[in-house]
C-alpha positions as CSV (number, residue, x, y, z in Angstrom):
1,M,33.5,-2.6,-6.4
2,V,30.7,-0.7,-6.0
3,E,27.8,-2.0,-3.3
4,G,24.2,-1.4,-4.9
5,S,21.9,0.7,-2.3
6,M,18.6,-0.5,-1.9
7,T,17.5,2.1,0.6
8,Q,16.5,4.9,-1.8
9,G,13.8,3.3,-3.6
10,A,16.1,1.5,-5.4
11,G,16.2,3.5,-9.0
12,Q,12.5,4.6,-7.9
13,G,11.6,8.4,-7.9
14,P,11.3,10.5,-4.4
15,A,7.9,9.7,-2.5
16,M,6.4,13.0,-3.4
17,R,7.2,15.8,-5.5
18,T,4.8,18.2,-3.7
19,D,6.0,21.2,-5.8
20,T,4.4,19.7,-9.1
21,L,1.4,18.7,-7.1
22,R,-2.0,19.7,-9.0
23,D,-5.4,19.9,-8.3
24,F,-6.7,17.0,-7.2
25,R,-9.7,14.8,-8.9
26,V,-10.0,12.7,-6.5
27,P,-12.5,13.9,-3.2
28,V,-9.9,12.1,-0.4
29,T,-12.6,12.6,2.2
30,E,-14.6,10.5,0.3
31,P,-16.0,7.2,2.1
32,A,-15.0,3.9,0.9
33,L,-18.1,2.8,-0.9
34,Y,-17.9,-1.4,-0.2
35,A,-16.5,-3.7,2.4
36,V,-14.3,-6.2,3.2
37,S,-16.6,-9.4,4.4
38,T,-15.4,-10.6,7.8
39,S,-17.9,-13.7,7.6
40,T,-16.6,-16.9,8.4
41,G,-18.1,-18.7,5.6
42,L,-20.6,-20.5,7.7
43,P,-23.5,-22.2,5.3
44,G,-26.2,-19.6,5.1
45,E,-24.1,-16.5,4.7
46,T,-24.6,-14.2,1.7
47,P,-21.1,-14.7,-0.3
48,V,-19.4,-11.3,-1.4
49,Y,-18.4,-10.9,-4.5
50,G,-14.2,-9.6,-5.6
51,E,-11.5,-9.8,-7.3
52,Y,-11.7,-12.9,-8.8
53,P,-13.2,-16.1,-7.5
54,A,-12.0,-19.2,-6.2
55,Y,-12.2,-22.3,-4.0
56,Y,-9.8,-25.0,-3.3
57,E,-9.9,-28.0,-4.9
58,D,-12.1,-30.2,-2.6
59,G,-14.3,-27.0,-3.1
60,T,-14.1,-25.4,0.6
61,P,-13.2,-21.5,1.3
62,N,-9.9,-20.1,2.8
63,T,-9.5,-19.9,6.3
64,P,-10.8,-16.7,7.7
65,P,-8.6,-14.6,9.4
66,Q,-7.0,-15.4,12.7
67,P,-6.9,-12.7,15.4
68,G,-4.3,-11.0,16.5
69,Y,-2.2,-11.2,13.4
70,P,0.0,-9.6,11.6
71,P,2.2,-8.9,14.7
72,Q,2.7,-5.4,15.7
73,A,5.8,-3.3,14.7
74,P,8.4,-3.3,17.2
75,A,8.6,0.4,19.3
76,Q,11.0,2.8,18.0
77,R,14.1,3.1,20.5
78,P,14.4,6.3,22.0
79,A,17.1,8.2,20.5
80,V,20.5,8.2,21.7
81,P,22.9,11.4,21.8
82,Q,25.6,11.6,19.8
83,Q,29.1,11.3,21.0
84,P,31.4,14.1,20.1
85,A,33.5,13.0,16.7
86,V,36.7,11.3,17.2
87,P,39.1,11.8,14.4
88,Q,39.1,9.1,11.9
89,Q,41.8,6.6,11.5
90,P,43.2,6.0,8.3
91,A,41.2,3.4,6.3
92,V,42.9,0.0,6.3
93,P,42.7,-1.6,3.1
94,Q,40.5,-4.7,2.6
95,Q,41.2,-7.2,0.7
96,P,38.4,-7.5,-2.4
97,A,35.6,-9.7,-1.8
98,G,35.2,-13.1,-3.9
99,P,32.2,-13.5,-5.6
100,Q,29.1,-14.5,-3.8
101,Q,27.6,-17.3,-4.4
102,P,23.8,-17.8,-5.0
103,A,21.4,-18.3,-1.6
104,Q,20.0,-21.8,-1.7
105,Q,16.3,-21.7,-3.0
106,P,13.6,-23.4,-1.0
107,S,11.7,-25.9,-3.5
108,Y,8.3,-25.2,-3.7
109,P,5.5,-27.4,-4.6
110,R,4.6,-27.0,-8.6
111,T,0.5,-27.6,-8.1
112,R,-1.3,-25.0,-8.3
113,L,-5.1,-24.7,-7.5
114,H,-7.5,-23.9,-10.3
115,P,-10.3,-21.3,-9.6
116,H,-13.9,-23.0,-9.5
117,A,-14.8,-21.9,-13.6
118,D,-18.6,-21.0,-13.4
119,V,-18.2,-18.1,-10.6
120,E,-17.2,-15.3,-11.9
121,P,-18.4,-12.2,-10.4
122,A,-21.4,-10.5,-12.2
123,H,-19.3,-7.4,-12.5
124,A,-16.7,-8.6,-14.2
125,S,-19.1,-8.9,-17.3
126,A,-20.2,-5.5,-17.6
127,Q,-20.8,-4.0,-20.8
128,G,-19.5,-0.7,-19.9
129,P,-16.3,0.1,-18.7
130,D,-16.2,0.4,-14.9
131,E,-19.9,0.0,-14.5
132,E,-21.3,0.5,-11.2
133,E,-20.6,-2.6,-9.1
134,P,-23.8,-4.7,-7.7
135,E,-24.7,-3.3,-4.2
136,G,-22.0,-5.3,-2.0
137,Y,-19.3,-5.8,-4.3
138,T,-15.9,-5.8,-2.5
139,P,-12.5,-6.3,-3.8
140,T,-11.6,-8.7,-1.1
141,Y,-13.1,-11.8,-1.7
142,R,-11.9,-14.8,-1.6
143,D,-10.5,-14.7,-5.3
144,L,-7.7,-17.0,-6.0
145,P,-6.8,-19.5,-3.8
146,V,-3.5,-19.4,-1.5
147,I,-0.4,-21.5,-3.0
148,G,2.5,-22.9,-0.6
149,R,0.5,-22.2,2.4
150,G,3.3,-23.1,5.5
151,A,6.0,-22.7,2.7
152,V,9.5,-21.1,4.6
153,G,10.7,-18.8,1.6
154,G,14.3,-18.1,3.8
155,P,15.5,-15.6,6.0
156,G,13.8,-11.6,5.9
157,D,17.3,-9.7,5.2
158,T,17.2,-7.6,2.1
159,V,19.8,-8.4,-0.1
160,Q,23.6,-6.7,-0.3
161,V,25.4,-7.4,-3.0
162,Q,28.5,-6.0,-4.3
163,Y,28.8,-5.7,-8.1
164,V,31.2,-4.6,-11.0
165,P,30.1,-2.1,-13.8
166,Q,29.4,-3.6,-17.1
167,E,30.5,-1.7,-19.6
168,Q,28.2,0.5,-20.7
169,A,26.8,0.7,-24.5
170,A,25.6,4.2,-25.7
171,G,22.2,4.9,-26.2
172,P,19.1,3.0,-24.2
173,G,18.9,-0.8,-25.0
174,P,16.2,-3.0,-25.4
175,L,12.4,-2.5,-23.5
176,Y,10.9,-5.5,-21.5
177,V,7.8,-5.5,-19.3
178,V,7.0,-8.3,-16.6
179,G,3.4,-9.3,-15.9
180,D,2.1,-10.2,-12.3
181,V,4.6,-12.0,-10.4
182,H,2.8,-12.7,-7.0
183,G,5.8,-14.9,-5.1
184,Y,6.6,-16.8,-8.4
185,L,10.4,-16.1,-7.5
186,D,11.6,-20.0,-9.5
187,E,9.2,-18.7,-12.7
188,L,10.4,-15.2,-12.5
189,V,13.9,-16.3,-12.5
190,T,13.3,-19.0,-15.0
191,E,11.9,-16.5,-17.4
192,L,14.4,-13.5,-16.9
193,H,17.2,-16.0,-17.3
194,A,15.9,-17.2,-20.7
195,Q,15.6,-13.3,-22.0
196,G,19.5,-13.5,-20.9
197,L,18.2,-10.2,-18.3
198,I,20.3,-12.3,-15.8
199,D,22.9,-14.8,-15.4
200,A,22.9,-17.8,-13.7
201,E,23.6,-16.4,-10.7
202,R,20.8,-14.1,-10.7
203,R,23.0,-11.5,-11.7
204,W,22.1,-8.4,-14.1
205,S,23.7,-9.6,-17.6
206,A,21.7,-7.4,-19.6
207,G,24.1,-3.9,-20.0
208,N,21.6,-1.4,-20.6
209,A,18.5,-3.1,-20.9
210,R,15.4,-1.2,-19.2
211,L,13.0,-3.6,-17.5
212,W,9.8,-3.0,-15.9
213,F,7.5,-4.9,-13.4
214,L,3.8,-4.2,-13.8
215,G,3.1,-4.6,-9.7
216,D,2.2,-7.2,-7.7
217,F,5.1,-8.8,-6.6
218,T,3.3,-10.7,-3.4
219,D,0.6,-12.9,-2.0
220,R,-1.0,-16.2,-3.4
221,G,2.6,-17.5,-3.9
222,P,5.2,-18.8,-1.6
223,D,7.5,-16.5,-2.0
224,G,6.7,-12.7,-2.5
225,I,9.7,-11.1,-0.1
226,G,12.1,-12.8,-2.0
227,V,10.8,-11.1,-5.1
228,I,11.0,-8.0,-3.9
229,D,14.5,-8.9,-2.6
230,L,15.4,-10.1,-6.5
231,V,14.0,-6.6,-7.9
232,M,15.5,-4.3,-5.7
233,R,18.3,-5.8,-6.2
234,L,18.2,-5.8,-10.1
235,S,17.7,-2.0,-9.7
236,A,20.9,-1.2,-8.0
237,E,22.7,-3.8,-10.8
238,A,21.1,-2.5,-13.9
239,A,22.0,1.2,-13.1
240,A,25.5,0.4,-12.6
241,A,25.6,-1.2,-16.4
242,G,23.9,2.0,-17.4
243,G,20.2,0.2,-17.9
244,Y,18.2,0.2,-15.2
245,C,15.2,-2.4,-13.7
246,K,12.1,-0.2,-12.6
247,A,8.8,-1.4,-11.0
248,L,4.8,0.2,-10.9
249,M,2.7,0.1,-8.0
250,G,0.2,-2.9,-8.2
251,N,-3.0,-3.4,-6.1
252,H,-1.2,-5.8,-4.0
253,E,1.4,-3.4,-2.8
254,L,-1.5,-1.2,-1.6
255,L,-2.8,-4.2,0.0
256,L,0.3,-5.1,2.1
257,I,1.0,-1.5,2.5
258,G,-2.2,-1.3,4.6
259,A,-2.2,-4.6,6.0
260,K,1.3,-3.8,7.6
261,R,0.5,0.0,8.1
262,F,-3.2,-0.5,9.5
263,G,-3.9,-4.1,10.7
264,D,-6.8,-4.3,12.1
265,T,-8.2,-0.8,12.1
266,P,-11.9,0.0,10.9
267,V,-12.0,1.4,7.6
268,V,-15.2,3.6,6.5
269,S,-17.1,1.6,4.5
270,G,-20.8,2.1,3.1
271,A,-21.9,-2.0,3.4
272,G,-20.0,-2.6,6.9
273,T,-16.4,-3.0,8.5
274,A,-13.8,-3.5,6.5
275,T,-10.1,-4.6,7.3
276,F,-6.7,-4.6,5.8
277,Q,-5.9,-7.6,7.8
278,A,-8.7,-9.5,6.6
279,A,-8.6,-8.3,3.0
280,W,-5.0,-9.4,2.7
281,L,-5.8,-12.8,4.0
282,L,-8.6,-13.3,2.0
283,N,-6.3,-12.0,-1.4
284,G,-3.7,-14.8,-0.5
285,G,-2.0,-13.5,2.0
286,Q,1.2,-15.0,2.6
287,R,1.9,-15.6,6.5
288,T,5.8,-16.1,5.5
289,D,5.8,-12.5,3.9
290,M,4.4,-10.6,6.6
291,E,7.2,-12.3,9.1
292,R,10.0,-11.0,6.6
293,L,8.8,-7.7,5.6
294,Q,10.8,-4.6,6.5
295,D,10.7,-1.0,6.4
296,V,13.1,-1.2,3.6
297,H,10.2,-2.8,1.9
298,L,7.4,-1.0,2.7
299,Q,9.6,2.3,1.5
300,W,10.2,1.3,-1.3
301,M,6.7,0.3,-2.3
302,S,5.4,3.2,-1.1
303,R,7.6,5.1,-3.5
304,L,6.7,3.3,-6.9
305,D,4.8,5.2,-9.4
306,A,1.6,4.5,-10.7
307,A,2.3,4.9,-14.6
308,V,5.0,5.4,-17.2
309,L,5.1,6.5,-20.7
310,E,7.8,4.3,-22.8
311,E,8.4,4.4,-26.3
312,G,5.0,4.6,-26.9
313,H,3.5,2.2,-24.4
314,L,1.9,3.4,-21.4
315,L,3.0,0.7,-18.9
316,L,0.0,0.5,-15.8
317,H,-1.2,-2.2,-13.6
318,S,-4.3,-2.5,-13.5
319,D,-6.9,-2.1,-16.9
320,T,-9.3,0.0,-15.5
321,T,-10.0,4.0,-16.2
322,A,-9.8,4.5,-12.7
323,Y,-6.2,6.4,-13.3
324,L,-8.2,9.5,-14.7
325,D,-9.4,9.8,-11.5
326,Y,-6.3,11.2,-10.0
327,G,-4.7,13.2,-12.5
328,D,-4.3,14.6,-16.7
329,S,-1.1,14.2,-16.8
330,I,1.2,10.6,-15.6
331,E,3.0,13.1,-13.5
332,D,0.2,14.5,-11.8
333,V,-1.3,10.7,-11.2
334,N,2.2,9.5,-9.4
335,D,2.4,13.0,-7.2
336,T,-1.0,12.5,-5.9
337,I,-1.2,9.0,-5.1
338,H,2.2,9.5,-3.6
339,E,0.8,11.8,-1.3
340,L,-2.5,10.3,-0.3
341,L,-0.2,7.3,0.7
342,N,1.9,9.4,2.6
343,R,-0.8,10.9,4.1
344,G,-1.1,7.8,6.5
345,D,-4.7,7.5,6.9
346,A,-6.2,3.9,6.4
347,D,-9.3,5.5,4.9
348,I,-7.6,7.1,1.9
349,T,-5.9,3.9,1.3
350,W,-8.4,1.4,1.6
351,D,-10.0,3.7,-1.4
352,L,-6.6,3.4,-3.3
353,F,-6.6,-0.2,-3.0
354,R,-10.2,-0.5,-4.1
355,K,-10.1,1.3,-7.2
356,F,-7.1,-0.2,-8.6
357,T,-8.5,-3.8,-7.8
358,K,-11.5,-2.7,-11.0
359,R,-10.9,-4.3,-13.9
360,F,-12.2,-5.3,-17.5
361,A,-12.5,-2.0,-18.5
362,F,-11.4,-3.2,-22.4
363,R,-12.6,-6.1,-22.5
364,D,-16.3,-5.3,-23.8
365,E,-16.0,-5.4,-28.1
366,G,-18.2,-2.3,-27.7
367,T,-16.6,0.1,-24.8
368,G,-13.3,-1.3,-24.5
369,P,-11.3,0.5,-27.2
370,A,-12.8,3.9,-26.5
371,A,-11.6,3.2,-23.0
372,V,-8.1,2.6,-23.7
373,R,-8.2,5.9,-26.2
374,E,-9.9,7.7,-23.0
375,L,-6.4,7.1,-21.2
376,L,-4.1,7.6,-24.3
377,D,-5.4,11.1,-25.3
378,T,-5.5,11.7,-22.0
379,Y,-1.4,10.5,-20.8
380,G,-0.1,9.7,-24.5
381,G,1.3,7.0,-25.9
382,S,-0.5,4.5,-28.8
383,R,-1.0,1.3,-26.7
384,V,-1.6,0.6,-23.1
385,V,0.5,-2.3,-21.5
386,H,-1.0,-3.9,-18.3
387,G,-1.2,-6.7,-15.8
388,H,-3.5,-7.4,-13.1
389,S,-6.6,-9.2,-15.0
390,P,-5.3,-12.7,-15.9
391,I,-5.3,-13.4,-19.9
392,P,-7.5,-16.9,-18.8
393,Y,-9.8,-14.7,-17.7
394,L,-9.9,-11.7,-20.7
395,L,-10.3,-14.8,-23.0
396,G,-13.4,-15.9,-20.9
397,E,-11.6,-19.6,-20.5
398,V,-12.5,-19.5,-16.9
399,G,-15.3,-18.4,-15.1
400,T,-17.4,-18.3,-18.6
401,E,-20.9,-16.6,-18.6
402,D,-22.5,-20.2,-19.7
403,G,-21.6,-21.8,-16.9
404,D,-19.7,-24.4,-18.7
405,E,-17.3,-26.2,-16.1
406,S,-15.9,-28.3,-18.7
407,R,-14.0,-25.7,-20.0
408,G,-10.5,-24.8,-18.3
409,P,-7.8,-22.3,-18.7
410,E,-5.8,-23.3,-22.2
411,A,-2.0,-22.5,-22.1
412,V,-0.7,-19.0,-22.0
413,D,2.5,-18.6,-24.6
414,G,2.4,-15.1,-24.6
415,P,0.5,-11.4,-24.1
416,H,-2.8,-11.4,-25.2
417,V,-3.4,-8.5,-27.5
418,Y,-7.2,-7.0,-27.8
419,A,-9.7,-4.1,-27.8
420,E,-8.8,-3.1,-31.3
421,G,-5.3,-3.7,-31.0
422,L,-5.2,-0.8,-28.1
423,A,-4.3,-3.1,-25.2
424,I,-1.6,-5.6,-24.5
425,A,-2.1,-8.0,-21.3
426,M,0.7,-9.1,-19.3
427,D,-0.7,-11.5,-16.7
428,G,-0.4,-14.8,-18.0
429,G,-2.1,-16.4,-14.6
430,V,1.0,-18.0,-13.1
431,T,-1.3,-18.7,-10.0
432,M,-4.1,-20.7,-12.3
433,A,-1.4,-23.0,-14.2
434,G,-0.9,-20.1,-16.9
435,K,2.5,-18.3,-17.3
436,L,4.6,-16.0,-15.8
437,L,5.5,-13.3,-19.1
438,V,8.8,-11.4,-19.4
439,V,8.7,-10.0,-23.2
440,Q,10.4,-7.5,-25.3
441,L,8.4,-4.4,-26.2
442,P,7.4,-3.7,-29.2
443,L,6.4,-6.8,-30.1
444,S,6.1,-8.4,-33.4
445,D,2.1,-8.3,-34.2
């Protein structure tokens, strides 16, 4: 039996490839242009715009950040002098381990809170791709309700498994993509099992299949760390079976990394003081996730690529053209983002988070197709596949511009193909009574 290892990024590439780093197109010393609102939500305060706003069902805003959180990481222990090598004793054969029993999963409430239907930010309906946001825009407004506040997600230990490699088939297997999960572990398990990718014990059962997650594993839902642990374990199991399970970096990965690394450290902003801690809490950060977050999770997230090309599909997290700011090839984009993250600079990390929080670049009928073509012409492929923006928002079913509050999101039963067929949206809106999407590419449309 081979024990699946997850300490090297779970099948992801190295943190950075400095020997191939190209000329940056992003001014890394440029200060972030927008700020996080750290207001208390008292009457009379000016509202701040963000990803896509929402309220609790009774109309009250989310709870403001609490001081002194997240807890500080423990100080590193001093190095211990190594003892002289001792001759090793002959290894004693161990009895083969029996099959592991799946961990008992907590029962989470299925209720989701619906966003207010008439509070879509003005920047979301802009007529051009990624046009300048209104003054005071910030990507850290209370965008969607926090789900499962107080739910216990279980122990924070990363999952270690023993896995028997499956018989490997020749050639690559079928290609699957997964939309935004946002902590909904039970829904993810259900969809992966329905597609035959995992078995009843949550182990990889798809042989040489290829599986890509489009990012945003945590926040809003009850068990983001459980989602990351599952994806890391499946990465090891899929590799042993001749396939692979990989993931892209979403804006919520950048947010969680920043909240853990920088906490209450102020970041440079042109409209006030911002902190990652405040942004994380305002965007659905779950305290149980922060308590269970380990270095291995941070290392894995920081090594994720931002873009990849698979069989003519340009896979991205965000429906934005901001990727063009980081390089003229996929390799350049990934190298640049890894290098910027590895600087450990709060302002630079904040700027990354801000840019990949932009959305709706492909939605406008007039300018959207051209924005998609610019990405495809630069990076290759015939279609962009992305998450980030929930399909109900792209369809105008939530946050309608005409202020019709009676309209709610209709059932999402699959991906949304738009922008003259050049873009496929994969965020089914699991946080807003939608569906967590796991689909096989190419689509049969």
